[in-house]
N, C-alpha and C positions, 0 to 999 in steps of 0.2 A: 777564660779558657778552661782554668783548673777546675772552676764550677761545672763546667759541661763534661770534663772528662771525670771527675769524682774519684772514687778509688777503685777503679776498674782494675783487673789484672793487665800488665801491658800497657799502663796507662803512659810511662815515659815514652815508649817508641811512639805512641799516639800523637802526644805533643809535640815530640820533634818532627813529626809529618805537618801537622797543622802549623807550626811555626815557619817550616821551609815553605808552604804554601803562601803564608802570609807576608814572608819576606820578598818572594817573588813579586808581591805587589806593592812593596813598600813606596813611601813618597818622600823622597829627600832623607832617605836613611832612617825614615821614621816608619815604625810597625804602628798602623792605625787600626781602630776598631772597625772602621768601614772596609779594611780589606780582609779582616777578620769575618765580617759579614758576607762579603762579597763570596767568599768560598763556601757559605752556607754552613760556617761554623764547623764545630768537630762532625755533626751529622752529615754535612754535604761534602766535607773532606773525605771521611770514610766511604760514603756511597760512592764518591767518584772514583775512589781507589778500587772498590770491589767492583765496580763496573769496567774498568780498565783491565783489571786483571781477567775478569770473566771474557771479555771480548777477545784478549790475545791467546785465548785456549783453542784447540780445535773443536769440531762436533762432539767428539766422544767425551773428552774432557768435559766440555760445557754441561752434557746430560748427567755426569757423575757428580758435577757440582751441585746441579738442580736438586737431585736426589738427596745429597749430602745436608745443604742447607734447610730441604723441608724437615729434615729429621732433627735440625738443630732448633726448631721453633715450637713451641706449644702454642696452639689456635686459643686465642681468647674466646671464652664465652661470656658474650656481653662485655667484655674488657678488651684491653690492648693484648696484641700477642708478646708471648715473652719468650726469652731465651730457654733452652732446654740443653743439659749436659749430656752428651751422647758417648755411650760406652764403646770402647774400641770393638768390642766383639760385634755389636751390633752394627757399627760402620762398615766393617769387613763381610758381614751378612748381607749388605744390599749392593755389595760392589761387584759387578759382572766380570770386571779386570781390575784385580787388587792393585797392579802397578798404575794404572791410570787413576784410580782413587788416590794412591799415596802420591802420586805427582801433585793432585788438586790439594790434596791436604798441605804439601810442602810449600806450594804457591801461595795460597791464601796465610798460611802461618807465617811464611817469611816476611810478608807485608803486615804483619800484626793484625790482620781480620780475623784470625783464629787463635785461641788460646789452648795450650795442652797443658793437663794436670793428672791426677790419680784419683780414683775414688778413695775416700778417708776409711772405708771399712774393707773393700775387697783389695783396694790397691791395684785395681784394673785402670789402665791408661784411659783418661776421658778427653773429650774436644767440646769446646764451647766458643760461641761467636763472641768475639773479644768486648764489644759495646753494643748497648742496647740501641745506639744511634743507628748501626746498619740495618736493624730491622724496621725502623722508622724511615730512614731516608734511602734506601736502595730501592728505587722503583722497580727494578726488574724481580728483585725478591718479594716486593709487595704484590706485584703481579701474580707470581707463582702462588703465593698464598691464597690470594683470591680465588683463583682458578681452581685451586685443590682444596679447599679450606674443609670442605664436608668429607672428601677422602681422608684427610689428615684427622679429623675427629674420628671418624669410622676405624683408621688403622691404629691409632691409639687404644680404642676399645679392643680392637682385635688383637693388639699385642698384650693388653692387661688379660685378656681371657686366655691366650695362649700360655702365659707365664703361670696363671693360677692353675691351670690343667696340668702344667708340669710339676707344680709344687705338690699337686694332690694325685701324683703318681699317675696321672693319665687316666683319672677316674671317668668313666663314659658319660656319668652325669654332669660333669662339666665342659661337656662339648656343647658346641653351638647347634641351635635348631630353629626351624620356622622361618621366621621373616630376617630374623639377625643373622641365619646363617647365610640366607639369599643375598643380603647386602654384603656379607663378607666375600660370597662368590664373585659378585659383581666388582667389588673392588680389584679382586685377583685378577679378573678378565681385562680392567680397565687400563693396567698398566700406566696410570696416571703417579701412582706412588708405588716405589719399589718394596717389595715384602721380604722378611728374612725367610730363611728355610724353617725356622721354627713356626712361623705364622703360617705358611704354605701346609706344612705337616698338620696343623691344627685344623684348618679348612679340609684337607683330605680326609682326617678322621672324623670330623663331623658329618661331611659327604656319605662317608662309608655307613656311618651309624643310620642316617637317614634311609640310605638305600636298603639296610638291613631291616628297618622297621616297616618300609613300603613293603618288603616281600613278606613280611611275616602278616601284614594286614591282607596282602592278596591273597595269601594261601587260606587265611580265614573266611574271605569272601567265596573262595572256590569251593571249600567244604560246605558251606551255606547253599551255594546255588545246586550244588550235587544232592545235598539231602531234600532241597525243594524239588528237584528233578524226580528224584525217586518216590517223594511222595505222590507227586503228580501220575507216574505210572502206575502206583498201587490204586490210585482213585479210578484211572481209567480202565483198569483191570476188572475194578468191582463194578463199575457201569457197564463193562461189556457182559460180564457174568448176568447181571439183572435183565439187560436187553435180550440176551440169548434166550432166557428163561420166560421172559414176556413172549417171545416170538413162537417158542416152542408151544407156550399155552394157548396161543391163537391157532397155532397150526394144526394142534392135535387135540382138538374139541371133543373127539369121539374117546380120547384118553386123559380125560378131566382129571381123574383121580392120581392116575400116574405122573400126570405133569404138576399135580398139585405136590405130590410127595417129592417130586425131584426139584419142584422149586424150593420146597422146604429143605431138603438137603443142599441144594445150593446155598440157602441162606445160612444154614447151619456151618457150612464150609467157609463161608464169608466171615460169620462171626468168629470162627475160630482162627482165621487167617488175622482179621483185625486183633483178635486177643494176641496171638501170637507176635504180631507185629509190636503192640503196647508192651508185652512182656520183654521183646528183645530191646526196645528202647529203654525202658527201664533199668534192664540189666546193664545197657551200655552207661546210662546216666550213672548208677551204682558204681559200676567200675571207675568211671571218670573220678567220681567223687572220693574213691577209695585212693584212688592213684594221687589225686592233688591233696588228700589229706597226709598221706604218708610222705610226700614230697616236702611238705611242710614241717613234719616231724623230724625229717632229715636235715632241713635247714636250720630246725631250732636246736639239735644236738650240735651241728658244727658251729653254729653261734656262741653255744655254751662252752664249746671246746676253746673257742678263740677269746673267751672271756668276755662276751658281750651279752650279759645277763638280763638286760631289759629287752633287746632284740630277741633272746632265745624265748623269753616268756610270751611275748606277743605272738611270735611263731607258732609256738605249743598251744596257745589259746585258738589260734586260727584253724590250726588244722583239727582240734578237737571239736569246735564249732561247724568246720566242714563235714566230718565224719567221726562217731564213737567206736573205736575200734581199740585193739591192743597197742598198737603203734603210736597212735595219738595219746592214749591213756598214759603210756609210758613216757614219752617226751614231757607232758604236762606234768607229771609227778617229778620227773629228774629236774625240770626247769624250778618247781616250787620248792623242791628240798634245797636248792641251791640258793633261793632268796631269802635275804635277812628277814627275820620275822617283823612283821609291823606291829610294834608293843600298842603305842597309844596315839589316838587322833584328838587333837586339841583346837578347838574352835576359837579363834582370835576376833577381836571386834573388826568392824569394817575398814579396810584399807590395806595398804601393803605391807607384808613383813619382809623386812630387810635383815634381820639378825636374829639368832636365837640363843639360849644357853642353858644349861641343866646343872642344878647345883651338884658339888662334889658328892653328897651322900645320896643323890637321886630323889630326894624328896620334894624338890620343887624345880620347875622350869619358868622359863621367861622367853618372851617375844618382843622384839621392837617393831611396831605397826605405826608406821609414819613419825611422828612426833612424841608418843607414849609409848609406855613399856607395861604389858599385861602380863601379871605372874600367875601361875596354876599351883594346886595341891596336887603331886601326881598320886597321892594315895586315893583320892577321890575323884580327879580329873577335873576339880572344879575350880574358876576363878577365884584368885586371893585379892577381894576387896576391887576398887574401882583401879583403873590403869593408872601408873605412875607419870606424871605431867610435870614439866619443867623446861625440858628443851624448847627452843623457838624454831628449829628446823628438823629436817629429816635425821632419824637416829640409824647410824650404819653398823655399831659394833655394840657387843655385849658381852660380859665375862664376870663369873661368880669367883669370889675371894676363895682360895684354897680351903679356909676354913667354913665356908658356906655362910659366913654372917653378913657379907657385904656383896652388893650387887653394883657393877659399873657400867654406866651407859656413855657411848660417845657419838657426837652428832655432828652436822654439818653447820652448826652454829658456831664450831670451834671449842665446845666445852667438853669436859668429862664430868658425869655426875656421880656420886657415890650415894647408895641408898641402902637402908637397913633392911636385911632380907627378909627378917621375920614381920616387921612391922610396915615397912613400904615407905619409912621417912626418910626424906633426903638428908644427907648428914654432911657432905662436902661438894663444893662446885670447884673444878680446877681448870685453868686457862689454858687451853692447847694453843696459844697464839695465833689465835684468828685463823686456824685451818682446819679442814674437815679431818675427823678422826674415823680411818676405815676399819680397825682391828684394835682389840686392847688386851692386855694380859698382865696378871700380877706377878710380881717379882718378891723373892723373899725380902722382908723388911720393910723399906720406907716407900718404894714407888710403883708406878704402874708404866708399861711400855705400851705405845701406841704408834701406829703406822699411819703417816701423813698423806695429802693429798695425791703426790707424786707417786704414790704406792712404791718407792724405791727406797725410802729412808724410814727408820724408825728413831724413836724420841723417847727419852725417859724422864718422865716428871715425879716430882714428890707431892705426896697428899699433903694437907695441911696438918692432919696429926697423925702420928706413926699408927700404923694397922700392923697387928701382932699377927705372926705367920712365916 
């Protein structure tokens, strides 16, 4: 019995309940294993108690109990369902009547089917199913989960998306769209799983964004249809002109010369009209291009004011490519003046460079490429010899000694290696206690500090011989 209970919170009341059930089935004042097995063990006893408490409730309390327990379970993805710790605020958000929900909590809590605690970080009250046996043995809960398994998984995705949207200051790019939004809408209409106000607001905001996008698209299509209609009208007008000219030519055979002149005049007019239409179209296109380029220039300046230098430079280049004018040139020059100068481009061997370092006097640079270190002479930008090899795993950190005499490298193989910066010869290997070295720094005197795998702690190690500095 103790093994079945394990170290769950509230284990003693559950043990008391199971012992009471077994005691009622005692044989000649003996508590037997058969009696324990007859009540179904801890799982059966808890399931029976949960069902008894549920059946004792009215319809409204039962509905609240169903929504509560659905929120208290994480549906398994190819595995067993598990308990889920529910925040008090989330529980209140799905309760249509808080008094009813509180009564449900009190009832199941009184009979040790639920436990209550606080979140260790926020100190917000939390609720949790007292024992995994409730999830496995209470058939009514199993039925709820099977009936609403897909809806529960969808609700968890909705909750995560709504929370991320809130964290990102309601950035529209984090709203749902497409098939995912349709699924969320169907979940809201289904009423199988109760949704919080935050989840409903997320769906409403996503629907509003979709409607706005649809309206924009419809307006674009309307403009295209109007342009097409105007083109057909112009074409019909031209056809009519030529038709009338032909009729006049046939009807006025005696005035052939005059008709020919009239036809030529009509053709000239048509050409002028066509040329005028082309000129107007070109002018409209040019105005649109200029307006677009200026809009991009303004956005570039705004991004520059906000400190987004990369975004500002991209917008300024895009505006200049759309149209070369004073505004776009000014925005591009302003962004370029704010861009730190790109001094040198060094070409590393094939592989992924994960760390770089520059010698204090600026004469040499190094880059960690996979398991080796490549050095360059910055006066000529040429590699200094072959890559430094010795590590057996990926190198994550590089650092030059303040004097520039040594170069240190730290890798995932748990070692720090010291190299002579001038010759590239390996001078020392330091054991980092079989831990990945993510960062290195020389300290005055004897040591080198490095950051370990956890990325939360630093460690000081002593080199095998004193390094001056």
